[in-house]
C-alpha positions in Angstrom: 156.2 6.0 223.8 155.5 4.3 220.4 157.6 1.1 219.5 158.0 3.0 216.3 159.9 5.6 217.9 162.0 3.0 219.9 162.9 1.5 216.4 164.1 5.2 215.2 166.1 5.7 218.1 167.9 2.4 217.7 168.2 2.8 213.9 169.6 6.1 214.3 172.4 4.9 216.7 173.4 2.1 214.5 173.5 5.0 211.6 175.8 7.1 213.8 177.9 3.9 214.5 178.3 2.8 210.8 178.8 6.6 209.9 182.0 6.9 212.6 183.4 3.3 211.5 183.1 4.2 208.0 184.6 7.5 208.4 187.6 6.5 210.4 188.6 3.4 208.2 188.1 5.7 205.0 190.6 8.1 207.1 193.0 5.5 207.8 193.0 4.4 204.2 193.9 7.5 202.8 196.6 8.3 205.4 197.5 5.0 206.9 201.2 4.8 206.1 202.0 8.5 206.8 200.3 8.1 210.0 202.3 5.1 210.8 205.6 7.3 209.7 204.4 10.4 211.9 203.9 7.8 215.1 207.1 6.3 214.6 209.1 9.4 214.1 207.3 11.9 216.5 208.0 10.0 219.8 211.0 11.2 220.6 209.7 12.5 224.2 206.6 12.1 226.3 205.3 15.8 225.2 205.7 14.9 221.4 204.4 11.3 222.3 201.1 12.9 223.6 201.1 15.5 221.0 201.3 12.9 218.2 198.6 10.6 219.9 196.2 13.6 220.2 196.8 14.6 216.3 196.2 10.9 214.9 193.4 10.2 216.8 191.8 13.5 215.9 192.7 12.9 212.4 191.2 9.2 212.1 188.6 9.6 214.9 189.2 6.2 216.7 191.4 5.9 219.8 191.4 2.2 219.4 193.0 2.3 216.1 196.0 4.5 217.6 196.0 2.3 220.7 196.5 -0.7 218.3 198.9 0.7 215.9 201.0 2.0 219.0 201.0 -1.6 220.5 202.1 -3.1 217.5 205.0 -0.7 217.3 206.0 -1.5 221.0 205.7 -5.3 220.1 208.3 -4.9 217.1 210.7 -2.7 219.2 210.0 0.7 217.4 208.5 2.3 220.7 209.3 1.7 224.3 206.3 1.1 226.7 206.8 4.5 228.2 206.6 6.3 224.7 203.4 4.0 224.3 201.7 5.2 227.2 202.5 9.3 226.3 200.9 8.3 223.0 197.7 6.5 224.5 197.2 9.6 226.9 197.3 11.8 223.7 194.8 9.5 222.2 192.5 10.1 224.9 192.5 13.8 224.4 192.1 13.2 220.4 189.0 11.3 220.7 187.0 14.2 222.5 186.9 15.7 219.1 184.2 13.5 218.5 181.9 14.6 221.4 182.2 18.1 220.1 181.1 17.1 216.5 178.1 15.4 218.2 177.2 18.3 220.3 177.5 20.6 217.2 175.0 17.9 215.6 172.5 18.2 218.6 172.6 22.4 218.4 171.2 22.8 215.3 169.6 21.0 212.2 172.6 19.5 210.8 170.8 17.3 208.1 170.7 20.4 205.6 174.4 19.4 204.9 174.0 15.7 204.5 172.2 15.1 201.3 174.8 17.4 199.2 177.7 15.2 200.9 175.9 12.1 199.8 175.4 13.5 196.2 179.1 14.4 196.1 180.3 11.1 197.9 178.5 9.0 195.0 180.0 11.0 192.3 183.6 10.6 194.1 182.9 6.6 194.9 183.5 6.0 191.0 186.4 7.5 190.8 189.5 5.4 191.2 191.7 8.0 192.5 189.0 9.8 194.7 187.3 6.5 196.1 188.5 6.9 199.7 187.5 10.3 199.9 184.2 9.0 198.3 184.0 6.6 201.1 184.9 9.2 204.1 182.2 11.6 202.6 179.8 8.9 202.8 180.9 7.8 206.6 180.5 11.5 207.6 177.3 12.1 206.0 175.8 8.8 207.6 177.1 10.1 211.0 175.5 13.6 210.5 172.4 12.0 209.3 172.3 9.8 212.6 172.9 12.6 214.6 170.2 14.6 213.2 167.6 12.1 213.4 168.9 11.0 217.1 168.1 14.7 217.7 164.4 14.5 216.1 163.7 11.3 217.9 164.4 12.9 221.4 162.4 15.6 220.5 159.7 13.2 219.4 160.0 11.2 222.1 159.3 14.1 224.5 160.9 12.7 227.3 160.3 15.8 229.5 156.7 15.1 229.5 157.1 11.2 230.2 156.1 11.0 233.6 157.3 7.0 233.9 161.0 8.3 232.4 160.7 11.5 234.9 159.8 9.2 237.9 162.7 6.8 237.2 165.6 9.5 237.2 163.6 11.4 240.0 164.0 8.2 242.4 168.0 8.9 242.6 169.1 11.4 245.0 170.8 13.8 242.8 172.9 15.0 245.7 174.0 11.3 246.9 177.5 10.3 245.9 175.9 7.0 245.5 174.0 7.8 242.6 177.0 9.2 240.8 178.8 5.6 241.6 175.5 4.0 240.1 175.5 6.2 237.2 179.4 5.5 236.6 178.9 1.8 236.6 176.1 2.2 234.4 178.1 4.3 231.8 181.0 1.5 231.9 178.5 -1.4 231.3 176.5 0.0 228.7 179.4 1.0 226.9 181.1 -2.7 227.2 177.7 -3.9 225.8 177.3 -1.7 222.9 181.1 -1.7 222.3 181.0 2.3 221.4 181.4 5.1 223.7 180.1 7.4 221.0 176.5 5.8 221.0 176.3 6.2 224.9 177.4 9.6 224.6 174.7 10.3 222.0 172.1 8.8 224.4 173.5 11.0 227.4 173.4 14.3 225.2 169.6 13.3 224.3 168.7 12.7 228.1 170.3 15.6 229.4 169.2 18.3 226.6 165.6 17.1 227.0 165.9 18.0 230.8 165.3 14.2 232.2 168.9 13.4 233.5 170.4 16.1 235.6 174.1 17.4 234.3 175.6 15.5 237.4 174.1 12.4 236.5 175.0 13.0 232.9 178.8 13.6 233.4 178.9 10.5 235.9 177.6 8.4 232.6 180.4 9.9 230.4 182.9 9.1 233.1 181.5 5.7 232.9 182.2 5.6 229.4 185.6 6.5 229.8 186.0 3.1 231.9 184.1 1.2 229.6 186.2 1.6 226.5 189.3 0.4 228.2 187.7 -2.7 229.6 186.8 -3.5 225.9 190.5 -2.8 224.8 191.9 -5.0 227.9 189.6 -8.0 227.0 190.7 -7.6 223.6 194.4 -8.0 224.8 193.9 -11.3 226.8 195.2 -13.4 224.2 198.0 -11.0 223.4 201.5 -11.0 224.3 202.7 -9.2 227.8 203.8 -5.8 226.1 199.9 -5.6 224.6 198.4 -6.3 228.0 200.7 -3.8 229.7 199.6 -0.9 227.0 195.7 -1.9 227.1 196.2 -1.8 231.3 198.3 1.6 231.2 194.9 3.1 229.0 192.8 1.5 231.8 194.9 2.8 234.8 194.9 6.2 233.2 191.2 6.3 233.0 190.4 5.0 236.3 193.0 7.1 238.0 191.3 10.4 236.3 187.8 9.1 237.6 189.1 8.8 241.2 190.4 12.3 241.4 187.4 13.7 239.8 185.0 11.9 242.1 187.0 13.9 244.9 186.4 17.2 243.3 183.1 16.4 241.6 180.9 19.5 242.2 183.6 21.9 241.8 185.5 20.7 238.8 181.7 20.5 237.1 181.0 24.3 238.3 184.4 25.2 236.6 183.3 23.2 233.1 179.5 25.0 233.4 180.9 28.7 234.0 183.6 28.0 230.9 180.6 26.9 228.7 178.1 29.6 230.2 175.8 26.9 231.3 174.2 27.7 235.0 173.8 24.3 236.9 171.6 25.9 239.2 168.7 27.2 236.9 165.2 25.4 237.7 163.0 24.1 235.2 160.2 26.7 234.3 162.6 29.9 235.0 163.1 32.3 232.3 165.8 31.2 229.6 165.6 27.8 230.9 165.5 26.4 227.4 168.2 28.7 226.0 170.1 27.2 229.0 169.2 23.6 228.5 170.2 23.9 224.7 173.9 24.3 226.2 173.9 20.8 227.8 175.4 18.9 225.0 178.4 21.6 224.7 178.8 21.1 228.9 179.1 17.3 228.4 181.6 17.8 225.1 183.7 20.3 227.4 183.5 17.9 230.9 185.2 15.1 228.3 187.9 17.7 227.2 188.7 19.0 230.4 188.8 15.7 232.1 191.0 14.3 229.7 193.4 17.3 229.2 193.7 17.7 233.2 194.4 13.9 233.7 197.1 14.1 231.0 198.5 17.0 232.7 198.8 15.3 235.8 200.0 11.8 234.9 202.4 12.9 231.8 205.3 13.6 234.4 204.6 10.2 236.1 205.0 8.2 233.2 208.0 6.2 234.3 206.1 5.4 237.9 203.2 4.3 235.6 205.4 1.9 233.6 206.5 0.4 236.6 203.4 -0.1 237.9 201.9 -2.0 234.7 204.8 -4.1 234.6 204.5 -5.0 238.4 200.7 -5.7 237.9 201.1 -7.6 234.4 204.0 -10.1 234.7 205.1 -12.4 231.5 203.4 -15.8 231.6 205.1 -18.6 232.9 207.4 -20.0 230.3 206.8 -16.8 228.0 209.9 -17.0 226.2 209.2 -20.4 225.2 205.4 -19.3 224.5 206.5 -16.4 222.5 208.5 -18.5 220.2 205.6 -20.7 219.4 202.4 -18.5 218.9 201.6 -15.3 217.1 202.8 -12.2 218.4 201.0 -9.8 216.6 198.0 -11.0 215.2 195.5 -11.5 218.5 191.9 -12.1 218.4 189.8 -9.0 218.9 192.7 -6.6 218.0 191.9 -6.3 214.2 190.2 -3.0 213.7 190.5 -1.7 210.1 192.0 -3.0 206.9 195.1 -0.6 207.3 196.1 -1.7 210.6 195.4 -5.3 209.7 197.8 -5.3 207.2 200.4 -3.4 209.3 199.5 -6.2 212.1 199.9 -9.1 209.5 203.3 -7.5 207.8 204.8 -7.7 211.6 204.0 -11.3 212.1 205.3 -12.2 208.7 208.4 -10.5 209.7 208.4 -12.4 212.9 207.9 -15.8 210.9 210.7 -15.1 208.9 213.0 -14.6 211.8 211.9 -17.6 213.1 212.6 -19.7 210.1 216.2 -18.4 210.3 216.5 -19.2 213.7 215.2 -22.7 212.8 218.0 -23.0 209.9 220.3 -22.0 212.7 219.4 -25.1 214.5 220.1 -27.4 211.2 223.5 -26.0 211.1 224.1 -26.9 214.9 222.8 -30.3 214.1 225.2 -30.9 211.7 228.1 -30.8 214.1 226.3 -32.2 217.0 227.8 -35.6 218.1 226.2 -36.5 221.3 223.2 -38.6 220.8 220.8 -37.1 223.4 221.7 -33.5 222.5 221.0 -34.9 218.7 217.8 -36.3 219.6 216.7 -32.9 221.7 217.5 -30.6 219.0 216.0 -32.8 216.0 212.9 -32.5 218.0 213.0 -29.2 218.5 213.3 -28.6 214.5 210.5 -30.9 213.9 208.3 -28.8 216.5 209.4 -25.8 214.7 208.3 -27.5 211.3 204.7 -28.1 212.7 204.8 -24.6 214.1 205.9 -23.0 210.4 202.6 -24.8 209.1 200.3 -23.5 211.9 201.7 -20.0 211.2 201.1 -20.1 207.6 197.4 -21.0 208.0 197.0 -18.6 211.0 198.4 -15.7 209.0 196.4 -16.7 205.7 193.0 -17.0 207.9 193.9 -13.4 209.2 194.6 -12.0 205.8 191.3 -13.9 204.6 189.5 -11.9 207.4 190.7 -8.7 206.1 190.0 -9.3 202.5 186.3 -9.5 203.3 186.6 -5.6 204.1 186.0 -3.0 201.5 189.6 -2.4 200.4 191.5 0.2 198.5 193.5 -1.5 195.1 196.6 -0.8 196.8 195.8 -2.8 200.0 194.4 -5.7 198.1 197.9 -6.0 196.4 199.7 -6.1 199.5 197.3 -8.9 200.8 198.1 -11.0 197.5 201.9 -10.4 197.9 201.6 -11.2 201.8 199.7 -14.5 200.9 202.6 -15.4 198.3 205.3 -14.4 201.2 203.9 -16.8 203.8 203.6 -19.7 201.3 207.3 -19.5 200.5 208.4 -18.8 204.0 206.9 -21.9 205.0 208.4 -23.7 202.1 211.7 -22.5 203.6 210.6 -24.1 206.9 210.1 -27.3 204.9 213.4 -27.1 203.1 215.1 -26.8 206.6 213.3 -29.8 208.0 214.2 -31.8 204.9 217.9 -31.2 205.5 217.5 -32.0 209.2 216.0 -35.7 208.1 218.6 -36.0 206.0 221.5 -35.3 208.7 219.4 -37.8 210.7 219.2 -40.2 208.5 223.1 -40.2 207.7 223.3 -40.5 211.7 221.2 -43.6 211.7 223.2 -45.2 209.0 226.2 -44.9 210.9 227.7 -43.0 207.9 229.8 -39.6 208.0 230.6 -37.1 205.8 234.6 -36.5 204.9 236.3 -33.5 206.3 236.1 -31.9 202.9 232.3 -32.2 202.6 231.7 -30.6 206.1 233.9 -28.2 204.6 231.8 -27.5 201.8 228.4 -27.7 203.6 229.5 -25.3 206.1 230.3 -22.8 203.2 226.6 -23.4 201.7 225.1 -22.8 205.0 226.9 -19.7 205.3 225.9 -18.6 201.9 222.2 -19.7 202.8 222.1 -17.6 205.9 223.5 -14.8 204.4 220.2 -15.4 201.8 218.1 -15.7 204.9 219.6 -12.5 206.6 219.1 -10.4 203.6 215.3 -11.5 203.4 214.7 -10.4 206.7 216.3 -7.1 206.0 214.1 -6.9 203.0 210.9 -7.8 205.0 212.0 -5.3 208.0 212.9 -2.1 205.9 211.1 0.3 203.6 211.1 -0.2 200.1 212.7 3.0 198.8 215.5 2.1 201.3 216.7 -1.2 200.0 218.8 -3.1 197.4 217.1 -5.9 195.8 220.2 -6.9 194.0 222.3 -8.1 196.9 219.6 -11.0 197.6 219.7 -11.9 193.9 223.6 -11.9 193.7 223.5 -14.3 196.6 221.3 -16.6 195.4 223.4 -16.8 192.0 226.2 -17.6 194.1 224.2 -20.4 195.9 223.3 -21.8 192.2 227.2 -21.5 191.1 228.1 -23.3 194.2 225.7 -25.9 194.1 226.5 -26.7 190.2 230.2 -26.9 191.2 229.5 -29.2 193.9 227.4 -31.3 191.9 230.1 -32.2 189.2 232.9 -32.6 192.0 230.5 -35.3 193.7 230.3 -37.3 190.5 234.2 -37.4 190.5 234.6 -38.1 194.3 232.2 -41.0 194.3 233.9 -42.4 190.9 237.3 -41.9 192.8 235.7 -43.8 195.7 236.7 -41.0 198.1 233.5 -42.0 200.0 230.4 -44.2 199.5 227.6 -43.5 196.9 225.0 -43.5 199.9 226.8 -40.5 201.7 227.5 -38.8 198.4 223.6 -38.8 197.7 223.0 -37.8 201.1 225.4 -35.1 200.6 223.8 -33.8 197.2 220.4 -34.0 199.0 221.4 -31.2 201.6 223.1 -29.1 198.7 220.3 -29.2 196.5 217.8 -28.3 199.5 219.8 -25.5 200.2 219.7 -24.4 196.7 215.6 -24.7 196.5 215.7 -22.6 200.0 217.5 -20.2 198.1 215.0 -20.3 195.2 211.9 -19.6 197.9 213.9 -16.9 199.5 213.8 -14.9 196.2 210.5 -15.5 195.7 209.9 -13.7 199.1 211.9 -11.2 198.2 210.0 -10.5 194.9 206.7 -10.7 196.5 207.8 -8.3 199.2 209.6 -5.7 196.5 207.0 -6.4 193.6 209.9 -7.0 191.3 211.5 -9.8 189.2 214.9 -11.5 189.0 216.4 -10.5 185.6 217.0 -13.8 183.8 220.7 -14.2 182.5 
């Protein structure tokens, strides 16, 4: 075998993988938000969840994308783990469409359709409105070009006449159960290494179509691919939170269970699949019609992949509550998980970022979580104001300090994540979203700084052995109440959909804060002049009031960034 044929093989595999990635990303770009709404709305029961997972995965050609999207909804509390499991089952069925596309590519010369697709794509890509569709056409053209080149490379390699290759596969006993296990493990390891089940499926089709690899070993490789993809997602979820790890483990449980029962009925199940496709698995090489029979092998592999996942889903979909219990028993929350979840990113995890659309969704959920934590930080500040016990005060102040450090780190981490996303090929809409989100995290971090400044002022008051008057405490509580309302409204804005939200409420609260600050400022001057309290305590009192007013301005900046609107000047 020539070295150039080997390079042609790996190059066409790379072309296939790039085409699939590009096609998946452009599809998600075109229909990302709609798919998210479908996923959220259509998971009312296990059957609906399964069908939704199938539809979305078949649409975007990526089971990983569906799984990541599902996990992010579980984390946000929009889906239960049980609903997520049904969606993941459907995703496994939807992903089998890829195998059928590949089998079609191996059955006839698909490259004839590639070049017109390239021509149309290059025209569309320069059109602003049709750019995403142009990207999709480029992706599908590259995928078909990769498939066509793979098919031709398989013919050029003449594996059926290569004694070394034939001798290697002949060394395995086709009737041995150990051989099946060896090829199953080989499929798993190769899929983990390549990080693409599609690439390994393509190689399996080449080997089987050329008559080198018996159908039983080919199917064992396909089964291994199913396990290999789940190992990848479990490794990616190691750094994620408990629910993400449980969803990834549920995916693995589903596929491993399927492999176990198929191994128990291995031969009869394959005979059934072969008879459905019209392939004679008993035909020997050299018999009349052998070549025509061998041409169906790619369809046998695609049919097995589909039947495996459909049958597995049909069995397990009735046991979702039991699967959930098993998953929860195996994947336990980490020690001190409540505290840990408080101080770590919940939705953005290393290895889980897939496509720009999904990444933006992950980041948006993280920003929402960031804003909620900042409001919790403000609640601590309110509590600090009325804490008289010295040890309790020190403990609470230390916690606020810790939260301030966390808010700084969260801003950096989310910004870094968005920076990585912005390196990808993005639509204008997604670019605008990222710019708005960068502004949001900067302003939310400033809110955290304001909370800390208020806490420091309260701490300074305690150290100075001075105290506010009853009337000052009353005013501070009222200002804190307005500020908390402002933060609550900000979180409503960040969690809801733009078309269902009224931005005026945030503006009205902020105007109330401004007016109240101005009123208290004038009153403070009079109170100090009338010797109702010292100038020092008056300064600290106004520092807190002014910081609350600043905080309200930061909130408005967040709301404006999220809603894409500006407050009308009076």
